C-alpha positions as CSV (number, residue, x, y, z in Angstrom):
1,M,0.0,0.0,0.0
2,N,1.8,3.1,-1.2
3,T,0.5,6.4,0.1
4,E,1.7,9.9,-0.4
5,E,1.0,13.0,1.7
6,I,-1.5,15.2,-0.1
7,G,-2.3,17.9,2.4
8,Y,-4.1,18.4,5.7
9,I,-7.6,18.9,7.2
10,S,-7.7,22.7,7.5
11,K,-11.2,23.3,9.1
12,T,-14.7,22.0,9.4
13,H,-17.5,22.8,6.9
14,G,-21.1,23.1,8.1
15,L,-22.7,21.2,11.0
16,K,-22.8,17.6,9.6
17,G,-19.2,16.7,9.9
18,H,-17.8,17.9,6.6
19,V,-14.2,19.0,6.5
20,I,-12.0,21.0,4.2
21,L,-9.0,19.1,2.8
22,R,-6.3,21.7,1.8
23,L,-3.9,20.2,-0.7
24,N,-0.2,20.7,-0.8
25,E,1.2,22.7,-3.6
26,L,1.4,20.9,-7.0
27,V,-0.9,18.1,-5.7
28,N,-4.3,17.2,-7.1
29,I,-6.5,14.3,-6.5
30,D,-9.0,12.3,-8.5
31,E,-12.5,13.4,-7.4
32,N,-13.5,9.6,-7.5
33,I,-11.2,9.0,-4.5
34,K,-12.7,6.4,-2.2
35,S,-10.6,7.0,1.0
36,I,-7.9,9.0,2.6
37,F,-5.6,8.3,5.4
38,L,-5.2,10.7,8.3
39,D,-2.1,10.7,10.6
40,L,-3.4,10.0,14.1
41,N,-0.7,9.5,16.7
42,G,1.8,8.4,14.1
43,S,-0.4,5.9,12.3
44,Q,-2.2,6.4,9.0
45,V,-5.9,5.7,9.8
46,P,-8.2,5.1,6.8
47,Y,-11.4,7.1,6.4
48,F,-13.9,6.3,3.6
49,I,-15.2,9.2,1.7
50,E,-18.9,9.5,1.2
51,D,-18.7,12.8,-0.8
52,C,-15.9,14.8,-2.4
53,R,-16.3,18.1,-4.1
54,P,-13.9,20.9,-5.0
55,N,-14.0,24.3,-3.4
56,N,-11.7,27.3,-3.5
57,A,-9.5,26.0,-0.6
58,G,-9.2,22.4,-1.8
59,Y,-12.0,19.8,-1.3
60,I,-15.0,19.5,0.9
61,L,-15.1,15.9,2.2
62,K,-17.8,14.0,4.0
63,L,-16.1,11.2,5.7
64,E,-17.9,8.0,6.8
65,T,-18.5,7.8,10.6
66,I,-17.9,11.6,11.0
67,D,-21.5,13.0,11.4
68,A,-21.1,16.0,13.7
69,V,-19.0,19.1,13.8
70,E,-17.7,18.2,17.3
71,T,-16.2,15.0,15.8
72,S,-14.8,16.7,12.7
73,K,-13.1,19.4,14.8
74,K,-10.8,16.7,16.2
75,L,-9.4,16.1,12.6
76,I,-8.3,19.8,12.1
77,G,-4.6,20.0,11.4
78,K,-4.2,16.2,10.7
79,K,-1.9,15.3,7.7
80,A,-3.8,13.6,4.9
81,F,-2.4,10.8,2.7
82,A,-3.9,9.1,-0.3
83,L,-3.1,6.0,-2.3
84,T,-0.9,7.0,-5.2
85,D,-3.5,5.7,-7.7
86,F,-5.7,8.7,-6.8
87,I,-3.0,11.4,-7.0
88,L,-3.1,13.1,-10.3
89,E,0.1,14.2,-12.0
90,E,0.2,18.0,-12.0
91,E,1.4,19.5,-15.2
92,E,4.5,21.5,-14.8
93,S,4.0,25.2,-14.9
94,L,5.7,27.1,-17.6
95,N,6.6,29.8,-15.1
96,E,10.0,28.2,-14.9
97,F,10.8,30.2,-18.1
98,I,10.3,33.6,-16.4
99,G,13.7,35.3,-16.6
100,Y,14.8,33.5,-19.8
101,T,16.1,35.6,-22.7
102,V,14.1,35.3,-26.0
103,I,16.3,35.4,-29.1
104,D,14.3,35.8,-32.3
105,S,15.7,34.3,-35.5
106,K,15.5,37.6,-37.4
107,L,15.9,40.3,-34.7
108,G,18.2,38.7,-32.2
109,N,17.7,39.4,-28.5
110,I,14.3,40.8,-28.0
111,G,14.2,40.7,-24.2
112,I,13.4,38.7,-21.1
113,I,10.3,36.8,-20.2
114,A,8.5,38.7,-17.4
115,D,5.3,36.6,-17.3
116,V,3.7,33.4,-18.7
117,D,-0.1,33.3,-19.1
118,E,-1.4,29.8,-19.0
119,K,-5.0,30.6,-18.4
120,T,-6.1,29.7,-21.9
121,D,-5.3,26.9,-24.3
122,N,-3.0,29.3,-26.2
123,V,-0.2,30.1,-23.8
124,I,1.4,33.5,-24.2
125,I,4.6,35.0,-22.9
126,K,5.2,38.6,-22.0
127,V,8.7,39.7,-23.0
128,V,10.2,43.0,-21.8
129,H,12.3,44.5,-24.6
130,P,15.6,46.3,-23.6
131,S,13.7,49.5,-24.5
132,G,11.1,48.7,-21.8
133,K,8.3,47.9,-24.2
134,E,6.2,44.8,-23.6
135,I,6.0,42.2,-26.4
136,I,3.3,39.5,-26.2
137,L,4.1,36.3,-28.1
138,P,2.4,32.9,-28.5
139,F,4.4,30.3,-26.7
140,N,4.0,27.1,-28.7
141,D,6.0,24.6,-30.5
142,D,5.4,26.2,-33.9
143,F,7.6,29.2,-33.0
144,I,10.1,27.8,-30.5
145,I,13.3,26.6,-32.3
146,E,15.3,25.6,-29.2
147,I,15.3,26.0,-25.4
148,D,18.7,26.2,-23.8
149,D,18.2,25.7,-20.0
150,D,21.9,26.1,-19.3
151,L,22.1,29.6,-20.8
152,K,18.4,30.4,-20.1
153,N,17.7,31.3,-23.7
154,I,14.8,30.5,-25.9
155,H,15.4,30.7,-29.6
156,F,12.3,31.8,-31.3
157,D,10.9,32.3,-34.8
158,A,8.1,34.9,-34.4
159,P,5.6,35.4,-37.2
160,E,6.6,38.1,-39.6
161,G,5.9,41.6,-38.3
162,L,4.6,40.5,-34.9
163,I,7.5,41.8,-32.8
164,D,7.9,45.0,-35.0
165,M,4.2,45.8,-34.2
166,Y,5.1,46.2,-30.5
167,L,8.3,48.1,-31.1
168,Q,7.0,50.7,-33.6
169,T,5.0,52.9,-31.1
C-alpha cells in the first residue's frame, strides 16, 4: 500500500461533519477517490469518503463515521495521505521560463520573459524588450526553435511583423 502526503484537514465545513482538505502545492486528487488516510498519533488511519467536491480552498469531504462538527473538529490539522493511484500528476508550470532571454531568428535578443499566461489553451509570454516595451508572443512549438536551459535562452521564430508591431510605437 503506497500512500503519499497530499495535504491536511484545515477546518470544518457546516454542521454535519464535513471537513476541508487543503492540498499541498502541486498536488491534485481524483474526485472519485474512495478513501484518505489521516495521521493520528503516528499511524495512518483510513477514512472512507462519502462525498468529495472541490472548493476554492481544496476539497470538501464528507467522511464515513464523521457526522457531527464536534467529531470533525478533532481532525483539524491532521496530515492527509492518499493511495498513489488517486493522485493526479500535476502538469509542470511554464513559469519556470520567467527570466529566460528570448532570441528571435530575425531580430536577435528581443528581451526577457516577465510573465507566462497559461489561463487559456493558447499560452502567451510577455517579454520585456531592452527599450522597456512589452511584447506579447504565442508560446507554442510552432515558434520555438530551441530552449537552452543552461544559458536560459529560448530561440524563437516569431511570425513576420509581430515583434515589430510592438516596437514601432
